[in-house]
C-alpha positions as CSV (number, residue, x, y, z in Angstrom):
1,M,-0.5,-22.6,-23.3
2,S,-1.7,-19.8,-23.3
3,P,-3.1,-19.0,-24.0
4,S,-6.9,-12.9,-23.0
5,G,-10.4,-14.6,-22.2
6,T,-12.0,-11.9,-23.9
7,K,-13.0,-12.1,-27.8
8,S,-13.3,-9.6,-30.5
9,K,-16.1,-9.6,-32.8
10,S,-14.6,-7.4,-35.5
11,Q,-10.8,-6.6,-35.6
12,S,-9.3,-8.7,-32.6
13,N,-7.4,-6.4,-30.2
14,K,-7.0,-9.3,-27.5
15,P,-3.6,-10.5,-26.6
16,K,-2.8,-14.2,-28.4
17,P,-3.1,-16.4,-26.8
18,N,-3.5,-15.6,-23.5
19,N,-5.9,-16.0,-20.3
20,K,-5.7,-12.5,-18.8
21,N,-9.2,-10.9,-18.1
22,R,-10.6,-14.0,-16.5
23,G,-11.5,-12.4,-13.6
24,M,-7.9,-12.3,-12.4
25,K,-7.4,-10.6,-9.0
26,K,-4.3,-8.5,-9.6
27,R,-1.0,-9.2,-7.9
28,K,0.4,-6.3,-6.3
29,V,3.9,-5.4,-8.2
30,N,6.0,-2.6,-7.1
31,K,9.3,-2.5,-9.5
32,K,10.4,-1.1,-12.5
33,Y,10.8,-3.7,-15.4
34,T,13.8,-3.5,-17.8
35,A,15.2,-5.9,-19.9
36,E,18.2,-6.0,-18.2
37,G,16.9,-7.0,-15.0
38,A,13.8,-8.7,-16.4
39,D,12.8,-12.4,-15.4
40,R,10.9,-13.8,-18.2
41,H,8.8,-16.5,-16.1
42,E,7.8,-13.4,-13.6
43,L,6.8,-11.9,-17.0
44,Y,4.9,-14.5,-18.2
45,E,2.9,-15.1,-15.3
46,L,2.1,-11.4,-14.8
47,A,0.9,-11.2,-18.8
48,V,-0.4,-14.4,-19.6
49,Q,-2.0,-16.6,-16.6
50,S,-5.0,-16.2,-14.5
51,P,-5.0,-19.0,-11.8
52,E,-7.5,-17.7,-9.8
53,A,-9.9,-17.4,-12.4
54,D,-8.9,-21.2,-13.9
55,V,-9.2,-22.5,-10.5
56,E,-13.0,-20.9,-10.0
57,F,-14.0,-22.1,-13.8
58,I,-12.9,-25.4,-12.7
59,V,-14.3,-26.1,-9.5
60,R,-17.5,-24.4,-10.7
61,T,-17.6,-26.7,-13.6
62,Y,-17.0,-30.0,-11.9
63,R,-19.4,-29.2,-9.3
64,E,-22.2,-28.7,-11.9
65,L,-21.2,-31.9,-13.3
66,R,-20.5,-34.0,-10.4
67,K,-22.6,-32.2,-7.5
68,K,-19.6,-32.2,-5.1
69,L,-16.2,-30.5,-5.0
70,P,-13.1,-31.9,-6.5
71,H,-10.1,-31.7,-4.0
72,F,-7.1,-33.5,-5.9
73,M,-5.8,-31.8,-9.3
74,R,-3.3,-32.5,-11.7
75,E,-1.9,-30.1,-14.2
76,D,-0.2,-30.8,-16.9
77,F,2.7,-29.1,-18.6
78,C,2.8,-27.3,-15.1
79,G,5.7,-25.0,-15.7
80,T,6.1,-22.9,-12.8
81,A,3.2,-24.6,-11.1
82,L,1.4,-21.4,-10.8
83,L,-2.2,-23.3,-11.2
84,C,-1.1,-26.0,-8.5
85,S,-0.1,-23.5,-5.7
86,E,-3.5,-21.4,-6.7
87,W,-5.2,-24.7,-6.2
88,V,-4.0,-25.4,-2.7
89,K,-4.5,-22.3,-1.5
90,Q,-8.4,-23.3,-1.3
91,G,-7.9,-25.0,2.1
92,P,-6.1,-28.1,3.7
93,N,-7.9,-30.8,1.8
94,Y,-6.9,-29.6,-1.1
95,R,-3.9,-31.1,-2.8
96,A,-2.2,-31.1,-6.6
97,V,0.6,-32.7,-8.8
98,G,2.3,-31.2,-11.5
99,Y,4.0,-32.7,-14.6
100,D,7.0,-31.4,-16.8
101,L,9.9,-32.0,-18.7
102,D,11.7,-28.6,-18.2
103,P,13.4,-28.3,-15.1
104,D,13.9,-24.6,-15.6
105,P,10.5,-23.4,-14.9
106,V,10.1,-26.4,-12.5
107,E,12.7,-25.2,-10.1
108,W,11.5,-21.3,-10.4
109,G,8.2,-22.2,-9.7
110,K,9.5,-24.0,-6.5
111,K,11.2,-21.2,-5.5
112,N,8.8,-18.7,-6.5
113,N,4.9,-20.2,-6.2
114,L,5.6,-23.3,-3.8
115,E,7.8,-22.0,-1.0
116,P,5.9,-18.9,-0.2
117,L,2.8,-21.4,0.3
118,G,4.6,-22.4,3.5
119,S,3.3,-25.6,5.0
120,A,0.4,-25.9,1.9
121,A,3.6,-26.5,-0.1
122,D,3.6,-29.9,1.1
123,R,0.5,-30.6,-0.3
124,V,2.0,-30.0,-3.9
125,T,4.2,-32.4,-5.6
126,I,5.7,-31.9,-8.9
127,F,7.3,-34.4,-11.0
128,L,9.9,-33.7,-13.4
129,E,8.1,-36.4,-16.0
130,D,6.6,-36.6,-19.3
131,C,3.0,-35.6,-19.4
132,R,2.2,-38.8,-20.6
133,E,3.1,-40.9,-17.2
134,P,0.6,-42.2,-15.4
135,S,-0.4,-40.6,-12.3
136,K,0.4,-42.0,-8.7
137,D,-3.3,-41.3,-7.5
138,L,-6.2,-40.4,-9.5
139,P,-7.0,-36.8,-9.7
140,D,-10.4,-35.4,-10.1
141,I,-9.3,-32.8,-12.1
142,R,-6.5,-33.2,-15.1
143,V,-5.7,-30.1,-16.7
144,A,-3.7,-29.5,-19.7
145,A,-3.6,-25.5,-19.8
146,N,-1.9,-22.6,-22.2
147,F,-2.2,-24.8,-25.3
148,S,0.9,-26.5,-24.3
149,Y,-0.7,-30.1,-25.8
150,S,-0.4,-28.5,-29.2
151,L,3.8,-29.7,-29.2
152,F,1.8,-33.2,-30.0
153,K,2.4,-32.7,-33.9
154,T,0.2,-35.8,-34.9
155,R,-2.6,-37.5,-34.5
156,A,-1.4,-40.4,-33.1
157,E,0.6,-38.3,-30.4
158,L,-2.1,-36.2,-29.4
159,L,-4.6,-39.3,-29.3
160,D,-2.2,-41.3,-27.3
161,Y,-2.3,-38.5,-24.7
162,F,-5.8,-38.1,-24.3
163,K,-6.0,-42.0,-23.7
164,K,-3.4,-41.8,-21.1
165,A,-5.3,-38.8,-19.6
166,H,-8.5,-41.0,-19.7
167,E,-6.8,-44.0,-18.1
168,T,-5.1,-41.8,-15.4
169,L,-8.4,-40.1,-14.2
170,A,-10.5,-41.0,-11.1
171,D,-13.8,-42.4,-12.2
172,D,-15.9,-39.5,-11.9
173,G,-13.0,-37.2,-13.0
174,I,-13.0,-34.5,-15.7
175,F,-10.3,-33.5,-18.2
176,V,-9.5,-29.7,-18.8
177,M,-8.5,-28.0,-21.6
178,D,-8.0,-24.5,-23.5
179,M,-8.3,-23.8,-27.1
180,Y,-7.3,-21.0,-29.4
181,G,-9.1,-20.2,-32.5
182,G,-10.7,-18.0,-35.0
183,P,-9.8,-16.7,-38.4
184,E,-6.8,-14.6,-37.0
185,S,-5.4,-17.4,-35.1
186,T,-3.0,-18.3,-37.5
187,D,-2.4,-15.0,-39.3
188,E,1.7,-14.2,-39.3
189,M,1.7,-11.1,-37.3
190,E,2.7,-9.4,-33.8
191,E,0.3,-8.2,-31.3
192,E,1.0,-5.9,-28.4
193,R,-0.8,-5.4,-25.6
194,D,0.1,-3.4,-22.3
195,V,0.4,-5.0,-19.0
196,D,-0.6,-3.0,-15.9
197,E,2.6,-3.7,-13.8
198,G,4.7,-1.4,-16.3
199,F,5.3,-3.6,-19.5
200,T,4.4,-4.4,-22.9
201,Y,3.8,-8.2,-23.8
202,I,4.1,-9.1,-27.7
203,W,2.3,-12.0,-29.0
204,D,4.5,-13.1,-32.2
205,Q,2.8,-15.6,-34.6
206,H,5.9,-16.0,-36.4
207,E,5.1,-18.5,-38.9
208,F,2.2,-20.8,-40.0
209,F,2.3,-23.8,-42.8
210,P,-1.5,-24.6,-43.8
211,G,-0.1,-27.9,-45.3
212,T,1.1,-29.2,-42.5
213,G,-0.5,-27.2,-39.2
214,E,2.8,-26.2,-38.0
215,F,2.6,-23.0,-35.9
216,K,5.8,-21.1,-34.7
217,C,5.0,-18.7,-32.1
218,K,7.2,-16.3,-29.9
219,I,6.7,-14.3,-27.2
220,H,8.4,-10.6,-26.4
221,F,8.2,-8.1,-24.1
222,K,8.9,-4.6,-24.3
223,F,9.6,-2.2,-21.3
224,E,9.1,1.6,-20.6
225,D,12.7,2.4,-20.7
226,G,12.7,1.3,-24.6
227,T,14.4,-1.9,-24.2
228,E,13.2,-5.2,-25.4
229,Y,13.4,-8.7,-24.1
230,R,13.2,-10.7,-27.5
231,N,12.3,-14.5,-27.5
232,A,11.6,-14.8,-24.3
233,F,9.5,-17.9,-25.1
234,E,9.5,-20.0,-28.5
235,Y,7.1,-22.4,-29.6
236,D,7.1,-24.9,-32.4
237,W,3.4,-26.2,-32.5
238,R,0.6,-28.2,-34.8
239,V,-2.7,-26.1,-34.7
240,W,-5.6,-28.2,-33.8
241,Y,-9.3,-27.4,-34.4
242,M,-12.0,-27.8,-31.9
243,P,-14.1,-30.5,-34.3
244,E,-11.3,-32.8,-34.6
245,V,-10.2,-32.4,-30.8
246,K,-13.4,-33.4,-29.8
247,D,-13.7,-36.4,-31.9
248,M,-9.9,-37.4,-30.4
249,L,-11.2,-37.2,-26.8
250,A,-14.3,-39.2,-27.8
251,E,-12.2,-42.0,-29.3
252,A,-9.8,-41.7,-26.5
253,G,-12.9,-43.0,-24.3
254,F,-14.4,-39.9,-22.7
255,S,-18.1,-40.1,-22.4
256,N,-18.9,-36.4,-23.0
257,V,-17.0,-33.2,-24.2
258,T,-18.3,-30.2,-23.6
259,S,-17.1,-26.5,-25.2
260,Y,-17.6,-23.7,-23.3
261,F,-17.1,-20.1,-24.8
262,E,-17.4,-16.9,-23.5
263,G,-20.3,-14.5,-23.4
264,D,-20.3,-11.1,-24.8
265,D,-19.9,-7.8,-22.9
266,E,-22.5,-5.7,-24.2
267,D,-20.5,-2.5,-23.6
268,T,-17.3,-3.3,-25.4
269,D,-18.7,-5.9,-27.6
270,E,-15.6,-8.4,-26.1
271,G,-15.9,-11.2,-23.9
272,D,-17.5,-10.9,-20.4
273,G,-15.0,-13.5,-18.8
274,D,-18.2,-15.8,-18.2
275,F,-17.4,-19.2,-20.3
276,Q,-20.7,-21.4,-20.4
277,P,-21.2,-24.2,-22.5
278,D,-21.9,-23.7,-25.7
279,A,-21.6,-26.7,-28.6
280,R,-21.0,-24.3,-31.7
281,G,-19.5,-21.1,-30.5
282,D,-19.3,-17.7,-31.9
283,N,-16.8,-17.1,-35.3
284,C,-14.9,-14.2,-33.5
285,A,-11.5,-13.1,-34.9
286,A,-10.0,-14.8,-32.0
287,W,-11.5,-16.7,-29.3
288,I,-10.3,-18.7,-26.4
289,A,-12.7,-21.5,-25.0
290,Y,-12.5,-24.6,-22.7
291,L,-13.1,-27.7,-23.4
292,V,-14.3,-30.3,-20.5
293,A,-14.3,-33.7,-21.1
294,E,-16.0,-36.5,-18.7
295,K,-14.6,-39.9,-17.8
């Protein structure tokens, strides 16, 4: 994914795409980053992910829709399983499973995100499998974050994934995904944002082909000593637009699909981190939204 939650009404100064500024509680990091000693997964988590805010949104939305709390979450394309680890921190009744095909982030996440949980790590299971594989148990929540589903480049592939997501949900389950869009979302450009922990995150929209929707993106990092970590992450995606994704989710069998867009901060004219149901959205230069599909 992913995929700041902030949006810009005019010139987008928001890091693209990422989830920062969704009310994330800062992790205490006391180190000096350089390209030579940098760990790309650590940098990605610090610059891009906001698991606390994502969990807060997921729980609040499920509770509003189902009038009860969800306890079992499945994270597709889980990577380092940061969201899974945050999920089980809620208490002993919470458990999570993650699915990912890449052993590199999975093993890193087991060491750096799951082991520090102690006994709570027993409530997280990671499967080194395709996210289209069925769940062993049916989750209350299924999540596809950071836009990773964009690796499905044909309608048939993405629809098949949505059908499988629908099949392996509890009867009152919901499927949550985030989306990135706006007029600037496919411009070929690099955009920088300083990260509080002492480095610069660079989102590189490297190539876009309008005839096919192919979208090649990269993430780079720059450090205070002048060194850079280029091509830390590379993505070969297809751009999907919200109306067609909503249509496919409905075709896959979901009973109701709702988009959640961000409100405005009157002082900054950017997003306020509060995502509420909004069928149409605001045509900002660049935006992040959630889609919630109910079984």
